C-alpha positions, 0 to 999 in steps of 0.5 A: 908733956903735951897732954900735961898742958891740960892738967895745969895753968888755965891761961896756957890751955886757953891760949893753946886752944885759941892757937890751934883753932885759929890754925884750923880756921885761918883758911876759911877766914882768908877765903870764906866758904858759902853757907850750907844751903838749907833744906825746906824743913830746917826752918829756923836755920833758913832764917839765918841762911837768908840773912847771912848767906850774902855775907860769907865772911861774917857767917864764918866769923859767927860760926867760929864764935859759936864753935868756941862758945860751945866748947866753953859750954861743953867744958863747963857743963861736964865740969859742973856735972863732975864728969871731968876734972876741974883743972882741965880744958881738954874736953873743950879742946877736943870739942872745938876740934871736932866741930872745926874739922869739916870741909866747909867751915861755916854756919850749918844746921848741925852747929845750931842744933848741937847748942840746944842738944848740949843744954838739953843733956845738961838738964837731963843729967840734973835728974840725978837730983829727983827734985823738980824732975818734971821741970827738967824733963819739960825744958829738955824736951823743948830744947830738943824740939828747938834743935830739930827746927834747925836740923830735923834729924835732931828729933831722934834725940827725943829718945834720950828723954825716956832713956833718961827716965829709965836710967834714973828709974823715974816711972811716974806717968807725969814725967812721961807725959811731960816729954810729949807736951814739951816736945810738941810745944815748938812743933805746934807753933811751926805747924800753925805757921805752916797751916796759915801760910798754906805750906803744911802739906808741902812740909809734911811731904818733904819731912816724910821723904827726908826722914825715910831717906837713909843712905850709907855712902863710903867715899874711898877716893881720898885715901888719906882722909879715909885712913884719918877718919878710921883712926879717929873712930878707932881712938874713940872705940878704944876710949869707949871700951876702956870706959865700959870695962872700968865703969864699975869703978865709978860712982853710981851718979857718974855712971848714970850721967855717962850712960846718957852720953853713951846713948847719945852716941847710939843716936849719932850712929843713926844720924850718920846714915843721913846724907853724910859720907861714912865713916865719920860725920864729925860734928854730929859725934862731937859730944860723945867723942870729946867726952870719952876720948878726953876721959881716956887721955886724962886717965892714962897714967902710964907711958906719957910719951905714948899718949902724947903721940896718940894725942898728936896723931888725933889732932893731925887726923882732924887737921887732915879733914880740913886741909886734905878733903 
């Protein structure tokens, strides 16, 4: 019955998403948490930190608006790409939950970078239409480059560009060279700024140290949170496995677009090794998790009671990450 809500009236779906998201954020609205301190190489995020860190309530409200807006974008992009049914907001709901289910609900580098990564993925999926591929690759490269100026590890998403060309079997040299020009454009501006302000060497040294500082930390002190995170991973694993075994049933265009999301998950695994507690860096994984889990839930045709229970447990596990950390 609960999952069926996301197959019917749009208004009811919006109201439900608004209700659950406010329940997730109400604690932060009442007692705003400070913004995450920026690193020296989160250059664009540092500007927002300087402006908004003295006003934690305002920053919290803006963070919630960003989460909700990105959820709308997520649903519209995947709807436009014919990856989800037209009558559902379930992907938006899950995306909002994954972005919200963090101990510190406030503006942070990942929240900004995800915005540009979403737009870049949309441009890459448009490569199914081989017209103007060069323009699409160029704009996607710029978007991913800007994302890395908010959250430096986003530069790993650059790998999506050549992978997309391979997926769509685009082997013209111009498109491959375009990746470098598109990604380099914002970075050159940053390098010139650092050079003329005598910060270039500091920037390069800090970047080298951070990019090579991978760590794998497993926090076992909070058993309830650990179990809830493992459950979320298992739900995603089942969803992804079901997609893989049924992928031959999908049309070619669908498979190619879904492959981009699959590779984004592989990149997320790499990103999870940076300064995050395993098993789940939730915000980083929001895009692939929301897509594959919502796809699995919507395609589950039998035993609706079972899928409703699974859905409730998933929502409960995400609430645990907010209120029991």
